Structure formats: C-alpha cells, structure tokens
N, CA, C and O of each residue as an XYZ file, in Angstrom:
376
protein
N      39.334    127.361    121.948
C      39.494    125.949    122.196
C      40.931    125.697    122.648
O      41.872    126.198    122.032
N      41.099    124.949    123.683
C      42.423    124.668    124.226
C      43.000    123.430    123.577
O      42.298    122.464    123.277
N      44.295    123.492    123.374
C      44.987    122.335    122.791
C      45.474    121.455    123.923
O      45.838    121.932    124.998
N      45.471    120.210    123.665
C      45.983    119.259    124.658
C      47.476    119.096    124.460
O      48.028    119.517    123.444
N      48.117    118.490    125.426
C      49.558    118.271    125.314
C      49.867    117.314    124.163
O      50.951    117.370    123.584
N      48.924    116.443    123.833
C      49.118    115.534    122.707
C      49.155    116.324    121.407
O      49.956    116.019    120.523
N      48.307    117.325    121.278
C      48.288    118.171    120.091
C      49.592    118.920    119.919
O      50.110    119.039    118.808
N      50.128    119.431    121.034
C      51.420    120.122    120.963
C      52.531    119.179    120.564
O      53.421    119.548    119.797
N      52.486    117.980    121.072
C      53.515    116.988    120.716
C      53.479    116.677    119.226
O      54.526    116.542    118.593
N      52.284    116.561    118.666
C      52.161    116.309    117.228
C      52.707    117.491    116.427
O      53.385    117.307    115.416
N      52.403    118.703    116.889
C      52.921    119.893    116.212
C      54.447    119.934    116.280
O      55.109    120.212    115.280
N      54.995    119.661    117.444
C      56.447    119.660    117.603
C      57.093    118.579    116.748
O      58.152    118.798    116.160
N      56.463    117.420    116.680
C      56.995    116.335    115.861
C      56.984    116.729    114.385
O      57.939    116.441    113.664
N      55.927    117.378    113.934
C      55.839    117.803    112.540
C      56.910    118.853    112.233
O      57.536    118.816    111.173
N      57.113    119.773    113.149
C      58.141    120.793    112.964
C      59.526    120.144    112.940
O      60.363    120.512    112.117
N      59.774    119.194    113.822
C      61.067    118.514    113.881
C      61.337    117.741    112.589
O      62.453    117.762    112.069
N      60.318    117.065    112.076
C      60.477    116.325    110.824
C      60.737    117.300    109.675
O      61.607    117.055    108.839
N      59.999    118.382    109.630
C      60.204    119.376    108.586
C      61.594    119.980    108.653
O      62.242    120.176    107.625
N      62.051    120.273    109.855
C      63.390    120.826    110.045
C      64.459    119.820    109.625
O      65.450    120.192    108.997
N      64.262    118.558    109.966
C      65.220    117.520    109.576
C      65.295    117.402    108.053
O      66.379    117.236    107.494
N      64.158    117.486    107.395
C      64.133    117.401    105.931
C      64.872    118.591    105.325
O      65.645    118.424    104.382
N      64.643    119.782    105.854
C      65.326    120.978    105.353
C      66.832    120.848    105.549
O      67.600    121.172    104.643
N      67.260    120.386    106.702
C      68.691    120.212    106.977
C      69.296    119.186    106.029
O      70.381    119.403    105.490
N      68.602    118.072    105.822
C      69.104    117.051    104.898
C      69.233    117.609    103.477
O      70.212    117.328    102.786
N      68.256    118.390    103.049
C      68.323    118.992    101.714
C      69.488    119.968    101.598
O      70.156    120.016    100.565
N      69.735    120.737    102.640
C      70.856    121.677    102.621
C      72.195    120.942    102.565
O      73.087    121.329    101.810
N      72.334    119.894    103.355
C      73.572    119.107    103.352
C      73.770    118.458    101.988
O      74.873    118.482    101.443
N      72.715    117.882    101.439
C      72.802    117.247    100.120
C      73.174    118.267     99.053
O      74.026    117.997     98.206
N      72.541    119.436     99.088
C      72.838    120.484     98.105
C      74.293    120.930     98.204
O      74.954    121.134     97.185
N      74.785    121.080     99.410
C      76.178    121.492     99.593
C      77.128    120.430     99.050
O      78.120    120.761     98.401
N      76.835    119.168     99.307
C      77.699    118.087     98.824
C      77.700    118.028     97.296
O      78.752    117.881     96.674
N      76.535    118.142     96.710
C      76.442    118.121     95.243
C      77.141    119.333     94.652
O      77.834    119.215     93.641
N      76.973    120.481     95.260
C      77.614    121.699     94.786
C      79.132    121.596     94.833
O      79.811    122.000     93.889
N      79.669    121.058     95.924
C      81.118    120.901     96.029
C      81.640    119.914     94.996
O      82.704    120.115     94.411
N      80.883    118.852     94.778
C      81.292    117.855     93.784
C      81.301    118.463     92.382
O      82.233    118.234     91.612
N      80.278    119.227     92.053
C      80.215    119.871     90.733
C      81.328    120.904     90.572
O      81.909    121.030     89.495
N      81.622    121.638     91.634
C      82.691    122.614     91.586
C      84.037    121.928     91.335
O      84.835    122.392     90.520
N      84.277    120.830     92.037
C      85.534    120.098     91.856
C      85.639    119.540     90.442
O      86.707    119.585     89.832
N      84.543    119.019     89.924
C      84.537    118.489     88.568
C      84.819    119.594     87.553
O      85.589    119.399     86.612
N      84.198    120.744     87.746
C      84.430    121.878     86.851
C      85.869    122.352     86.900
O      86.456    122.672     85.866
N      86.443    122.399     88.096
C      87.840    122.819     88.235
C      88.772    121.823     87.549
O      89.753    122.221     86.921
N      88.467    120.530     87.668
C      89.308    119.516     87.019
C      89.196    119.619     85.500
O      90.201    119.490     84.800
N      88.004    119.847     84.988
C      87.825    120.007     83.549
C      88.575    121.231     83.038
O      89.176    121.198     81.964
N      88.534    122.311     83.816
C      89.257    123.523     83.446
C      90.763    123.264     83.404
O      91.445    123.710     82.482
N      91.274    122.555     84.389
C      92.708    122.231     84.430
C      93.099    121.349     83.245
O      94.155    121.538     82.641
N      92.241    120.391     82.921
C      92.510    119.518     81.769
C      92.554    120.322     80.467
O      93.414    120.096     79.616
N      91.613    121.265     80.323
C      91.580    122.104     79.121
C      92.841    122.959     79.021
O      93.410    123.111     77.939
N      93.280    123.524     80.164
C      94.515    124.321     80.164
C      95.711    123.463     79.761
O      96.556    123.901     78.980
N      95.783    122.246     80.290
C      96.899    121.353     79.951
C      96.923    121.030     78.459
O      97.987    121.015     77.839
N      95.752    120.773     77.888
C      95.672    120.466     76.456
C      96.075    121.690     75.635
O      96.813    121.566     74.657
N      95.591    122.877     76.029
C      95.972    124.100     75.323
C      97.479    124.325     75.399
O      98.116    124.651     74.397
N      98.045    124.150     76.589
C      99.490    124.313     76.751
C     100.246    123.346     75.861
O     101.223    123.717     75.211
N      99.790    122.109     75.835
C     100.469    121.100     75.030
C     100.430    121.473     73.547
O     101.438    121.351     72.850
N      99.283    121.923     73.068
C      99.158    122.291     71.644
C     100.038    123.493     71.297
O     100.724    123.493     70.275
N     100.013    124.511     72.150
C     100.824    125.702     71.893
C     102.306    125.334     71.913
O     103.055    125.721     71.016
N     102.723    124.597     72.918
C     104.136    124.254     73.035
C     104.586    123.342     71.893
O     105.727    123.445     71.444
N     103.728    122.465     71.421
C     104.076    121.629     70.270
C     104.266    122.493     69.021
O     105.176    122.249     68.229
N     103.404    123.506     68.844
C     103.562    124.415     67.695
C     104.869    125.198     67.784
O     105.448    125.574     66.765
N     105.327    125.439     69.009
C     106.578    126.180     69.214
C     107.791    125.240     69.293
O     108.876    125.648     69.707
N     107.594    123.995     68.895
C     108.655    122.972     68.855
C     109.125    122.527     70.233
O     110.298    122.203     70.418
N     108.217    122.511     71.193
C     108.503    121.965     72.519
C     107.455    120.902     72.849
O     106.555    121.155     73.649
N     107.557    119.716     72.245
C     106.545    118.690     72.508
C     106.602    118.208     73.958
O     107.610    118.359     74.649
N     105.506    117.635     74.385
C     105.406    117.083     75.732
C     106.568    116.131     75.974
O     106.816    115.236     75.165
N     107.275    116.312     77.066
C     108.405    115.461     77.403
C     109.749    116.040     76.997
O     110.791    115.540     77.420
N     109.740    117.087     76.182
C     111.006    117.691     75.771
C     111.560    118.546     76.918
O     110.859    118.852     77.883
N     112.830    118.918     76.785
C     113.468    119.675     77.871
C     112.868    121.068     78.040
O     112.902    121.601     79.149
N     112.333    121.666     77.013
C     111.779    123.007     77.116
C     110.289    123.053     77.367
O     109.716    124.134     77.509
N     109.647    121.888     77.426
C     108.189    121.874     77.549
C     107.714    122.531     78.852
O     106.775    123.326     78.827
N     108.340    122.216     79.971
C     107.884    122.748     81.263
C     107.942    124.273     81.273
O     107.018    124.930     81.753
N     109.028    124.833     80.743
C     109.157    126.287     80.697
C     108.102    126.882     79.763
O     107.518    127.922     80.067
N     107.863    126.231     78.642
C     106.860    126.709     77.690
C     105.466    126.689     78.318
O     104.720    127.661     78.205
N     105.118    125.588     78.976
C     103.800    125.460     79.606
C     103.641    126.485     80.732
O     102.565    127.054     80.910
N     104.702    126.713     81.479
C     104.665    127.702     82.549
C     104.440    129.101     81.984
O     103.674    129.883     82.547
N     105.093    129.411     80.893
C     104.916    130.708     80.246
C     103.491    130.862     79.705
O     102.900    131.937     79.805
N     102.951    129.804     79.142
C     101.574    129.836     78.642
C     100.594    130.080     79.796
O      99.633    130.834     79.645
N     100.839    129.443     80.947
C      99.996    129.675     82.126
C     100.089    131.124     82.587
O      99.077    131.727     82.945
N     101.297    131.689     82.580
C     101.489    133.076     83.001
C     100.732    134.022     82.068
O     100.068    134.956     82.518
N     100.842    133.768     80.772
C     100.136    134.599     79.794
C      98.630    134.511     80.016
O      97.934    135.525     79.980
N      98.135    133.312     80.242
C      96.695    133.116     80.474
C      96.265    133.863     81.738
O      95.218    134.511     81.750
N      97.064    133.774     82.795
C      96.736    134.454     84.049
C      96.691    135.964     83.864
O      95.792    136.628     84.381
N      97.649    136.504     83.136
C      97.667    137.944     82.881
C      96.461    138.368     82.052
O      95.867    139.417     82.302
N      96.108    137.569     81.086
C      94.945    137.867     80.246
C      93.662    137.858     81.093
O      92.830    138.759     80.974
N      93.509    136.842     81.941
C      92.326    136.767     82.797
C      92.286    137.940     83.770
O      91.209    138.460     84.064
N      93.451    138.366     84.278
C      93.510    139.504     85.182
C      93.058    140.772     84.460
O      92.284    141.560     85.003
N      93.547    140.964     83.231
C      93.144    142.148     82.467
C      91.645    142.140     82.194
O      90.984    143.173     82.308
N      91.113    140.985     81.836
C      89.669    140.896     81.591
C      88.886    141.229     82.855
O      87.866    141.915     82.794
N      89.360    140.747     83.993
C      88.694    141.025     85.264
C      88.723    142.496     85.611
O      87.729    143.038     86.093
N      89.845    143.152     85.374
C      89.960    144.581     85.652
C      89.036    145.361     84.741
O      88.371    146.299     85.181
N      88.991    144.987     83.490
C      88.124    145.707     82.535
C      86.655    145.549     82.870
O      85.866    146.476     82.684
N      86.287    144.375     83.364
C      84.871    144.146     83.663
C      84.513    144.614     85.069
O      83.347    144.574     85.462
N      85.525    145.062     85.835
C      85.242    145.554     87.178
C      85.297    144.491     88.248
O      85.016    144.782     89.411
N      85.649    143.268     87.898
C      85.762    142.196     88.880
C      87.058    142.339     89.660
O      88.017    142.948     89.186
N      87.077    141.780     90.846
C      88.297    141.741     91.636
C      88.844    140.321     91.562
O      88.320    139.411     92.203
N      89.890    140.142     90.783
C      90.471    138.801     90.649
C      91.683    138.712     91.528
O      92.335    137.670     91.577
C-alpha cells in the first residue's frame, strides 16, 4: 500500500513534535542539574566556613580577629590535603 504525501507529512510532524519534546526535556534537565550543582557547592562552602569558624574559635581566633583569616586559610589547606590523600588512596584523580 502506498502512502500519500499527507501521510508522510503527519509522520514528519509527529517526529518533529517528539524531537522537540526530547530537546525540551534535555534542556530542562541540564538547567535543573546545574542549579542543583550550584546549590550543593554553596552548601559545601557554607559548611566549610562554619567548620573553619568553630576550629579557629577553639584556637582563640574568633571571627573578626586579626589571626582569623590565617587560621581559616590553614584549616582550608589541611582539608585540601586530607581530601587529596583520600583521593589518592581510593584511586581517584583529584
């Protein structure tokens, strides 16, 4: 049975609509993924800041003191070295 040009047009329209839906879903997924990634990174940064503040306060460098920035920087360096060691041990490339 031969298809008419109208039948082909309907098939092409259905494919185009399906393709548009797939593209929209991919764009939406990418946008949501980037937003979640940014939120996670911000939460991680907030947690690091709170940890730094607590450690530095225990070491007598409260937030706003002259030694706080150096203390927080040292805490970040220690954390980075620890994460690097964990990555090497687990075989990850950090």
